[in-house]
Every structure is written in C-alpha cells, then in structure tokens.
MDTraj code that builds the backbone (N, CA, C; nanometers):
import mdtraj as md
import numpy as np

residues = "UNK UNK UNK UNK UNK UNK UNK UNK UNK UNK UNK UNK UNK UNK UNK UNK UNK UNK UNK UNK UNK UNK UNK UNK UNK UNK UNK UNK UNK UNK UNK UNK UNK UNK UNK UNK UNK UNK UNK UNK UNK UNK UNK UNK UNK UNK UNK UNK UNK UNK UNK UNK UNK".split()
xyz = np.array([
    [9.1050, 13.4950, 15.5040],
    [9.1853, 13.3757, 15.4884],
    [9.1022, 13.2534, 15.5285],
    [9.1050, 13.1531, 15.4455],
    [9.0302, 13.0313, 15.4715],
    [9.1139, 12.9365, 15.5563],
    [9.0551, 12.8907, 15.6643],
    [9.1202, 12.7928, 15.7514],
    [9.0915, 12.6527, 15.7000],
    [9.1713, 12.5605, 15.7435],
    [9.1513, 12.4205, 15.7069],
    [9.0582, 12.3570, 15.8096],
    [8.9539, 12.2931, 15.7617],
    [8.8591, 12.2235, 15.8481],
    [8.8921, 12.0743, 15.8427],
    [8.9078, 12.0151, 15.9592],
    [8.9333, 11.8718, 15.9676],
    [8.8080, 11.8050, 16.0228],
    [8.7506, 11.7182, 15.9438],
    [8.6330, 11.6434, 15.9860],
    [8.6823, 11.5085, 16.0379],
    [8.6645, 11.4868, 16.1663],
    [8.7130, 11.3633, 16.2272],
    [8.6349, 11.2431, 16.1748],
    [8.6923, 11.1250, 16.1864],
    [8.6188, 11.0057, 16.1442],
    [8.4848, 10.9917, 16.2180],
    [8.4806, 11.0262, 16.3457],
    [8.3554, 11.0168, 16.4213],
    [8.2518, 11.1152, 16.3674],
    [8.2948, 11.2377, 16.3373],
    [8.2027, 11.3365, 16.2825],
    [8.1505, 11.2914, 16.1463],
    [8.2376, 11.2385, 16.0646],
    [8.1972, 11.1893, 15.9329],
    [8.0967, 11.0752, 15.9470],
    [8.1227, 10.9859, 16.0401],
    [8.0315, 10.8751, 16.0655],
    [7.8959, 10.9256, 16.1144],
    [7.8972, 11.0238, 16.2026],
    [7.7720, 11.0813, 16.2524],
    [7.6900, 11.1410, 16.1390],
    [7.7564, 11.2162, 16.0522],
    [7.6869, 11.2773, 15.9383],
    [7.6283, 11.1690, 15.8483],
    [7.7070, 11.0656, 15.8217],
    [7.6586, 10.9553, 15.7377],
    [7.5378, 10.8861, 15.8009],
    [7.5416, 10.8663, 15.9323],
    [7.4297, 10.8009, 16.0008],
    [7.3030, 10.8870, 15.9966],
    [7.3210, 11.0170, 16.0168],
    [7.2053, 11.1074, 16.0089],
    [7.1479, 11.1076, 15.8667],
    [7.2372, 11.1114, 15.7681],
    [7.1933, 11.1083, 15.6286],
    [7.1123, 10.9812, 15.6012],
    [7.1640, 10.8672, 15.6448],
    [7.0956, 10.7402, 15.6212],
    [6.9589, 10.7374, 15.6894],
    [6.9524, 10.7889, 15.8105],
    [6.8259, 10.7904, 15.8842],
    [6.7223, 10.8787, 15.8127],
    [6.7646, 10.9987, 15.7741],
    [6.6728, 11.0909, 15.7070],
    [6.6284, 11.0339, 15.5721],
    [6.7217, 10.9718, 15.5000],
    [6.6899, 10.9231, 15.3658],
    [6.5917, 10.8066, 15.3664],
    [6.5744, 10.7408, 15.4808],
    [6.4755, 10.6330, 15.4882],
    [6.3352, 10.6859, 15.4596],
    [6.3106, 10.8093, 15.4994],
    [6.1786, 10.8699, 15.4810],
    [6.1737, 10.9712, 15.3674],
    [6.2886, 11.0394, 15.3448],
    [6.2854, 11.1499, 15.2490],
    [6.4254, 11.1719, 15.1907],
    [6.4479, 11.1185, 15.0721],
    [6.5789, 11.1283, 15.0068],
    [6.6186, 11.2736, 14.9805],
    [6.5224, 11.3539, 14.9387],
    [6.5520, 11.4947, 14.9093],
    [6.5952, 11.5694, 15.0358],
    [6.5276, 11.5445, 15.1459],
    [6.5640, 11.6088, 15.2725],
    [6.7031, 11.5645, 15.3169],
    [6.7356, 11.4379, 15.2941],
    [6.8681, 11.3872, 15.3309],
    [6.9769, 11.4578, 15.2504],
    [6.9512, 11.4782, 15.1221],
    [7.0484, 11.5487, 15.0390],
    [7.0633, 11.6942, 15.0829],
    [6.9529, 11.7575, 15.1205],
    [6.9591, 11.8950, 15.1710],
    [7.0379, 11.9012, 15.3013],
    [7.0167, 11.8027, 15.3894],
    [7.0923, 11.7958, 15.5142],
    [7.2418, 11.7887, 15.4846],
    [7.2801, 11.6975, 15.3956],
    [7.4218, 11.6788, 15.3638],
    [7.4813, 11.8054, 15.3040],
    [7.4085, 11.8680, 15.2123],
    [7.4562, 11.9911, 15.1498],
    [7.4686, 12.1033, 15.2529],
    [7.3729, 12.1127, 15.3438],
    [7.3783, 12.2153, 15.4485],
    [7.4974, 12.1944, 15.5410],
    [7.5249, 12.0701, 15.5754],
    [7.6414, 12.0403, 15.6595],
    [7.7689, 12.0836, 15.5875],
    [7.7791, 12.0501, 15.4604],
    [7.8971, 12.0873, 15.3820],
    [7.9123, 12.2398, 15.3732],
    [7.8016, 12.3093, 15.3522],
    [7.8054, 12.4556, 15.3453],
    [7.8441, 12.5159, 15.4798],
    [7.7973, 12.4545, 15.5875],
    [7.8333, 12.5034, 15.7221],
    [7.9824, 12.4894, 15.7470],
    [8.0402, 12.3768, 15.7067],
    [8.1849, 12.3588, 15.7223],
    [8.2616, 12.4629, 15.6411],
    [8.2146, 12.4900, 15.5198],
    [8.2806, 12.5895, 15.4353],
    [8.2720, 12.7284, 15.4984],
    [8.1556, 12.7623, 15.5549],
    [8.1386, 12.8920, 15.6209],
    [8.2322, 12.9034, 15.7419],
    [8.2418, 12.7969, 15.8188],
    [8.3328, 12.7973, 15.9342],
    [8.4782, 12.8144, 15.8901],
    [8.5137, 12.7566, 15.7767],
    [8.6506, 12.7700, 15.7261],
    [8.6781, 12.9148, 15.6859],
    [8.5776, 12.9817, 15.6283],
    [8.5939, 13.1209, 15.5851],
    [8.5948, 13.2173, 15.7036],
    [8.5121, 13.1898, 15.8038],
    [8.5000, 13.2807, 15.9198],
    [8.5056, 13.1999, 16.0496],
    [8.6247, 13.1530, 16.0857],
    [8.6394, 13.0619, 16.1998],
    [8.6011, 13.1242, 16.3343],
    [8.5965, 13.2556, 16.3460],
    [8.5638, 13.3187, 16.4731],
    [8.4157, 13.3443, 16.4930],
    [8.3328, 13.3007, 16.3981],
    [8.1899, 13.3290, 16.4101],
    [8.1250, 13.2403, 16.5166],
    [8.0157, 13.2854, 16.5661],
    [7.9402, 13.2054, 16.6622],
    [8.0018, 13.2081, 16.8018],
    [7.9486, 13.1219, 16.8850],
    [7.9988, 13.1123, 17.0226],
    [8.0654, 12.9781, 17.0431],
    [8.1464, 12.9696, 17.1440],
    [8.2169, 12.8451, 17.1741],
    [8.1243, 12.7403, 17.2287],
])
top = md.Topology()
chain = top.add_chain()
for i, resn in enumerate(residues, 1):
    res = top.add_residue(resn, chain, resSeq=i)
    for name in ("N", "CA", "C"):
        top.add_atom(name, md.element.get_by_symbol(name[0]), res)
traj = md.Trajectory(xyz[None], top)
C-alpha cells in the first residue's frame, strides 16, 4: 500500500535551493539531484518502514 507523502513548504524550498546551487555549476547534475529526490519520496511512499528513524 502506498502512503501519502507530504512535502512541507520548507522541504520544498530546501530542495529548490539545493537545485539552484547545483545548477550554477552543472545543470545535468542538478536535474539528477531533483529526480533522485523525487524517486526517494516515491520509494518512501511505497515502503514507509524502510531505513532507520
């Protein structure tokens, strides 16, 4: 069962800031960062008990 992931405004802002910082030097790396973050959220939604607290 997939859980609902809520990305807070602060978390969204943090991701955007990291993306902007990375993209100053490497646009491709910034896109990979953003995609990896999105994939991580999806994985957490699918398996919310994974990892440690």
